[in-house]
C-alpha positions as CSV (number, residue, x, y, z in Angstrom):
1,M,18.8,-12.5,-104.8
2,A,16.1,-11.3,-102.4
3,Y,15.0,-14.9,-102.0
4,G,18.5,-16.0,-101.1
5,F,18.8,-13.2,-98.6
6,G,15.5,-14.1,-96.9
7,R,16.5,-17.7,-96.8
8,R,19.8,-16.9,-95.1
9,M,18.0,-14.6,-92.6
10,T,15.6,-17.5,-91.8
11,Q,18.5,-19.9,-91.3
12,L,20.2,-17.4,-89.0
13,T,17.1,-16.5,-86.9
14,A,15.7,-20.1,-86.6
15,P,18.4,-21.3,-84.2
16,A,17.9,-18.1,-82.1
17,A,14.2,-18.7,-81.9
18,V,14.7,-22.3,-80.9
19,G,17.2,-21.2,-78.3
20,R,14.7,-18.7,-76.8
21,A,12.0,-21.3,-76.7
22,T,14.3,-23.8,-75.0
23,L,15.3,-21.2,-72.5
24,R,11.7,-20.4,-71.7
25,A,10.9,-24.1,-71.3
26,E,13.8,-24.5,-69.0
27,R,12.8,-21.5,-66.9
28,A,9.2,-22.8,-66.7
29,S,10.5,-26.2,-65.6
30,L,12.8,-24.6,-63.0
31,S,9.9,-22.4,-61.7
32,A,7.5,-25.4,-61.5
33,Q,10.2,-27.4,-59.7
34,A,10.8,-24.5,-57.2
35,R,7.0,-24.2,-56.6
36,R,6.8,-28.0,-55.9
37,Q,9.7,-27.8,-53.6
38,G,8.3,-24.8,-51.8
39,I,5.0,-26.5,-51.3
40,Q,6.7,-29.6,-50.0
41,N,8.9,-27.5,-47.6
42,S,5.9,-25.4,-46.4
43,R,4.1,-28.6,-45.3
44,W,6.6,-29.0,-42.5
45,L,5.5,-25.6,-41.2
46,L,2.1,-27.2,-40.4
47,V,3.7,-29.7,-38.0
48,P,3.8,-27.4,-35.0
49,A,0.2,-26.2,-35.5
50,L,-1.0,-29.8,-35.9
51,G,0.9,-30.8,-32.9
52,A,-0.7,-28.0,-30.8
53,V,-4.2,-29.0,-32.1
54,V,-3.6,-32.7,-31.2
55,L,-2.1,-31.8,-27.8
56,L,-4.5,-29.1,-26.7
57,F,-7.7,-30.3,-28.4
58,L,-7.8,-33.9,-29.5
59,V,-6.1,-35.3,-26.4
60,P,-8.4,-33.6,-23.9
61,L,-11.4,-34.5,-26.1
62,M,-10.4,-38.1,-26.1
63,R,-9.9,-38.0,-22.3
64,M,-13.3,-36.4,-21.8
65,L,-14.9,-39.2,-24.0
66,E,-13.1,-41.8,-21.9
67,L,-14.4,-40.3,-18.7
68,S,-17.9,-40.3,-20.0
69,L,-17.8,-44.0,-21.1
70,F,-15.7,-45.7,-18.5
71,D,-16.6,-45.5,-14.8
72,P,-14.4,-47.6,-14.3
73,A,-15.8,-50.2,-16.7
74,F,-17.6,-49.4,-20.0
75,T,-21.0,-47.9,-19.4
76,L,-23.6,-45.6,-21.0
77,A,-25.2,-44.8,-17.6
78,H,-24.1,-41.1,-17.7
79,Y,-25.7,-40.6,-21.1
80,A,-28.8,-42.4,-20.1
81,E,-29.1,-40.3,-16.9
82,F,-28.7,-37.1,-18.9
83,L,-31.1,-38.0,-21.7
84,G,-33.6,-39.6,-19.3
85,T,-33.9,-36.6,-16.9
86,G,-36.3,-34.0,-18.1
87,T,-34.5,-31.2,-16.2
88,Y,-31.2,-31.8,-17.9
89,V,-32.8,-32.0,-21.3
90,R,-34.6,-28.8,-20.7
91,V,-31.4,-27.1,-19.7
92,M,-29.8,-28.3,-22.9
93,L,-32.7,-27.0,-25.0
94,N,-32.7,-23.7,-23.2
95,T,-29.0,-23.3,-23.9
96,V,-29.4,-24.0,-27.6
97,M,-32.3,-21.6,-27.8
98,L,-30.4,-18.9,-25.9
99,A,-27.4,-19.3,-28.3
100,F,-29.8,-19.2,-31.3
101,N,-31.6,-16.1,-30.2
102,V,-28.4,-14.3,-29.3
103,S,-27.1,-15.2,-32.8
104,A,-30.3,-13.9,-34.4
105,I,-30.1,-10.6,-32.5
106,C,-26.5,-10.1,-33.4
107,I,-27.3,-10.6,-37.0
108,L,-30.1,-8.1,-36.9
109,L,-27.9,-5.5,-35.1
110,G,-24.6,-6.4,-36.7
111,Y,-25.5,-6.5,-40.4
112,P,-26.7,-2.9,-40.7
113,V,-23.7,-1.7,-38.7
114,A,-21.3,-3.7,-40.9
115,Y,-23.0,-2.3,-44.0
116,A,-22.8,1.2,-42.7
117,I,-19.1,0.8,-41.9
118,N,-18.4,-0.7,-45.3
119,S,-20.1,2.2,-47.1
120,T,-17.5,4.7,-45.7
121,S,-14.0,5.5,-47.0
122,P,-11.1,3.2,-45.9
123,R,-9.9,5.8,-43.4
124,T,-13.3,6.4,-41.8
125,R,-13.8,2.6,-41.8
126,R,-10.8,2.1,-39.6
127,L,-12.0,4.8,-37.2
128,F,-15.4,3.1,-36.9
129,L,-13.9,-0.3,-36.3
130,I,-12.1,1.0,-33.2
131,P,-15.2,1.3,-31.0
132,V,-16.3,-2.1,-32.3
133,M,-13.1,-3.7,-31.0
134,L,-12.5,-1.5,-28.0
135,P,-14.7,-3.6,-25.5
136,Y,-12.2,-6.5,-25.9
137,L,-9.6,-4.4,-24.2
138,T,-11.7,-4.9,-21.0
139,S,-12.1,-8.1,-19.1
140,L,-15.4,-10.0,-19.6
141,M,-15.9,-10.1,-15.8
142,V,-15.5,-6.3,-15.6
143,R,-18.0,-5.7,-18.4
144,T,-20.5,-8.1,-16.8
145,Y,-20.2,-6.3,-13.4
146,A,-20.6,-3.0,-15.2
147,W,-23.9,-4.3,-16.6
148,M,-24.9,-5.2,-13.1
149,V,-24.3,-1.7,-12.0
150,L,-26.3,-0.3,-14.9
151,L,-29.2,-2.7,-14.8
152,G,-29.7,-3.1,-11.1
153,T,-32.8,-1.9,-9.3
154,N,-31.0,1.2,-8.1
155,G,-28.8,1.3,-11.2
156,M,-28.2,4.1,-13.7
157,V,-30.9,2.9,-16.2
158,N,-33.7,2.7,-13.6
159,G,-32.4,6.0,-12.1
160,F,-32.8,7.7,-15.5
161,L,-36.3,6.1,-16.0
162,S,-37.3,7.3,-12.6
163,L,-36.7,10.9,-13.7
164,L,-39.3,10.3,-16.4
165,G,-41.7,8.8,-13.9
166,L,-41.1,5.3,-15.0
167,G,-39.9,2.1,-13.2
168,P,-38.2,0.7,-11.5
169,Y,-38.0,-2.3,-13.7
170,K,-36.4,-5.6,-13.2
171,L,-33.7,-5.5,-15.8
172,M,-31.4,-8.3,-14.5
173,N,-31.7,-11.7,-12.8
174,N,-33.9,-12.6,-15.7
175,S,-33.6,-13.4,-19.4
176,L,-33.5,-9.7,-20.4
177,G,-30.3,-9.2,-18.5
178,V,-28.7,-12.3,-20.0
179,Y,-29.5,-11.2,-23.5
180,I,-28.2,-7.7,-23.0
181,G,-24.9,-8.9,-21.6
182,M,-24.3,-11.6,-24.1
183,V,-25.2,-9.5,-27.2
184,H,-22.9,-6.8,-25.9
185,V,-20.0,-9.2,-25.7
186,L,-20.6,-11.2,-28.9
187,L,-21.8,-8.5,-31.3
188,P,-18.3,-7.6,-32.5
189,L,-17.7,-11.2,-33.5
190,M,-20.7,-10.8,-35.8
191,I,-19.7,-7.4,-37.2
192,L,-16.1,-8.1,-38.0
193,P,-16.6,-11.2,-40.3
194,I,-19.4,-9.5,-42.1
195,C,-17.3,-6.3,-42.7
196,N,-14.4,-8.5,-44.0
197,T,-16.7,-10.2,-46.5
198,M,-18.4,-7.0,-47.6
199,Q,-15.0,-5.4,-48.3
200,S,-14.2,-8.2,-50.7
201,I,-17.4,-7.8,-52.7
202,D,-16.9,-6.3,-56.2
203,M,-19.3,-3.4,-56.2
204,R,-19.2,-3.4,-60.0
205,L,-21.6,-6.3,-59.8
206,V,-24.1,-4.1,-57.9
207,H,-23.6,-1.2,-60.3
208,A,-24.1,-3.6,-63.2
209,A,-27.4,-4.8,-61.8
210,E,-28.6,-1.2,-61.3
211,G,-27.5,-0.4,-64.9
212,L,-29.7,-3.3,-66.1
213,G,-32.8,-1.7,-64.5
214,A,-32.7,-3.0,-60.9
215,T,-33.6,-0.6,-58.2
216,R,-31.1,-0.2,-55.3
217,W,-33.2,-2.4,-53.1
218,Q,-33.4,-5.1,-55.8
219,A,-29.6,-4.9,-56.4
220,F,-29.0,-5.2,-52.7
221,V,-31.3,-8.2,-52.2
222,R,-30.4,-10.1,-55.4
223,V,-26.7,-9.3,-55.6
224,F,-25.1,-7.8,-52.5
225,A,-26.9,-9.7,-49.8
226,P,-26.2,-13.2,-51.2
227,L,-22.5,-12.4,-51.7
228,S,-22.3,-11.3,-48.0
229,L,-23.8,-14.5,-46.7
230,P,-20.4,-16.2,-46.1
231,G,-19.6,-13.4,-43.6
232,V,-23.0,-13.9,-41.9
233,A,-22.3,-17.7,-41.8
234,A,-18.8,-17.1,-40.2
235,G,-20.2,-14.6,-37.7
236,T,-23.1,-16.8,-36.8
237,G,-20.8,-19.8,-36.3
238,L,-18.5,-17.8,-34.0
239,V,-21.4,-16.3,-32.0
240,F,-23.4,-19.5,-31.7
241,I,-20.4,-21.6,-30.5
242,I,-19.3,-19.1,-28.0
243,A,-22.8,-18.5,-26.7
244,L,-23.3,-22.2,-26.1
245,G,-20.4,-22.2,-23.7
246,F,-21.1,-18.9,-21.9
247,F,-20.8,-19.1,-18.2
248,V,-20.0,-15.8,-16.5
249,T,-22.8,-13.6,-18.0
250,P,-25.7,-16.0,-17.5
251,A,-24.5,-16.8,-14.0
252,L,-24.3,-13.1,-12.9
253,L,-27.1,-11.5,-14.9
254,G,-29.5,-14.4,-15.0
255,A,-31.7,-16.4,-12.6
256,L,-32.1,-20.1,-11.8
257,E,-34.4,-20.5,-14.9
258,N,-31.5,-19.2,-17.0
259,M,-29.2,-22.0,-16.2
260,T,-27.0,-23.1,-19.1
261,V,-25.1,-26.3,-19.8
262,S,-21.8,-24.7,-18.8
263,M,-23.3,-23.8,-15.4
264,L,-24.6,-27.4,-15.1
265,I,-21.1,-28.8,-15.9
266,E,-19.5,-26.4,-13.4
267,N,-21.9,-27.7,-10.8
268,Q,-21.2,-31.3,-11.5
269,V,-17.4,-30.8,-11.5
270,G,-17.1,-28.3,-8.6
271,V,-19.9,-29.3,-6.3
272,A,-21.1,-32.9,-7.1
273,L,-17.5,-34.0,-8.1
274,N,-19.2,-36.2,-10.8
275,W,-16.6,-35.9,-13.5
276,G,-17.9,-38.7,-15.6
277,F,-21.4,-37.2,-15.8
278,A,-19.9,-33.7,-16.5
279,A,-17.9,-35.2,-19.4
280,A,-21.0,-36.9,-20.8
281,I,-22.8,-33.5,-20.7
282,G,-19.9,-31.9,-22.5
283,M,-19.9,-34.6,-25.2
284,V,-23.7,-34.2,-25.7
285,L,-23.2,-30.4,-26.0
286,L,-20.4,-31.0,-28.6
287,V,-22.7,-33.2,-30.7
288,A,-25.6,-30.8,-30.4
289,T,-23.4,-27.9,-31.4
290,M,-22.1,-29.7,-34.5
291,A,-25.5,-30.8,-35.6
292,T,-27.0,-27.3,-35.1
293,L,-24.2,-25.7,-37.0
294,A,-24.5,-28.1,-39.9
295,L,-28.3,-27.4,-40.1
296,A,-27.6,-23.6,-39.9
297,M,-25.0,-23.7,-42.7
298,L,-27.4,-25.7,-44.9
299,A,-30.2,-23.2,-44.2
300,L,-27.9,-20.3,-45.1
301,K,-26.9,-21.9,-48.3
302,A,-30.5,-22.5,-49.2
303,V,-31.3,-18.8,-48.4
304,G,-28.4,-17.6,-50.5
305,R,-29.6,-19.7,-53.5
306,T,-33.1,-18.5,-53.1
307,M,-32.1,-14.9,-52.9
308,A,-29.8,-15.1,-55.9
309,S,-32.3,-17.0,-58.0
310,G,-35.2,-14.5,-57.4
311,G,-37.0,-16.6,-54.8
312,V,-37.5,-13.4,-52.8
313,R,-39.3,-11.7,-55.7
314,L,-41.7,-10.0,-53.3
315,L,-38.9,-8.4,-51.4
316,G,-36.9,-7.6,-54.6
317,S,-39.9,-6.0,-56.3
318,V,-40.5,-3.4,-53.6
């Protein structure tokens, strides 16, 4: 009798189980179909952004390429003039080195600041980010003129040094003034990406390394620092690209030997009225920027692999 009762219960519950499985399958199918439809519909949202990129970036870029190659017939004379003149090549190299040095200084100053901000509580972190972003509420021109007031021969810095019996020193119209002004403007662009990356790092990985016998310094070098390199790469890319095109700060705080490519382009467009040559300089700068960034990203990846694999054993063993 018990056997018959169990058999009848099985016969009664089997259709219900099949019905529930069918219902789950139908729900899964409808959910997958909705996701596919949502993805297909969301692609149309990219059309305005792609149109803006084409209109505001690709079209002017193609126009600049046309100006550099046709004058009015096809020619490579502008590129030959730039690459064949030592002064122009030296200006290009000086610009790349200026951008590279500014990026390196921003890394050295920005990484400890970002680490200190990330080590605080979320509320304190927001308070510390305010002074980092506050300079961007002021015009770049105003900030540059402020540095001229501070760094001038009779400025506040030399005035303070004179009270100590020092100076006056030449703090502007040279490379020092250019570096001070550019680092002040670009440093937040290094701090913010590094802070964002550090906040996404799972600190349990660092604690696990310490639990396995690593010192705090070893855990930082072997675990935390490699995981923060994407933020360093993003910040370096932002700072380097913007530094390559800087015009106001080198023009106001620098001297003739601090001429950058952007200043050279402005001279060719506004004074010499040689638009074709200016366009050729811009295209050379674009290629140099892309090549330098590609090499920098490869170097950062190599550094990250080396640090994570223990290639910096001397640093990690301190």
